[in-house]
N, C-alpha and C positions, 0 to 999 in steps of 0.2 A: 504493500500500500504506500509506504513512504517513498519507494522508488518512483511510483507513478506521480506522486506530488512533485518530486524533484524534476522529473522529466517535463512535467507540465509547466513548472516555474521556468525551466530553461527555455522552453518553446516561447513562452510569453516574453521572456527577456530578449530573445533574438528578434521576435516580432516588434517589440517596442523599440529596439535599437534601429531596425530597418525603417520604422515609421518616422523616428526622429531624424534619421539620415535623409529620408525623402523630403521631410519638411524643411530641412536645412538647404537642400538643393533647390526646392521650390522658392524658398526665401531668397536665395542667391539670384535665381532667374528673375524674380519680381524686382529686385534691386537693379538688375541690368536693364529690365524693361523701363523702369522709372528713369534711369539715366538716359536711355535712348529717347524717351518721350520728352525729356527736358531739352535735349539737343535738337530734336526735329522741330521745324518751324510751324508744323500743323497745330 
């Protein structure tokens, strides 16, 4: 039973790490888009 809990916690940890990594990449792209928007005359 304890092994199942450890495995479940590990999967959640990996998933959370991937989610934060994706959020960081999206944040970076958003900042780049903002910079381009500021530079463009439109």
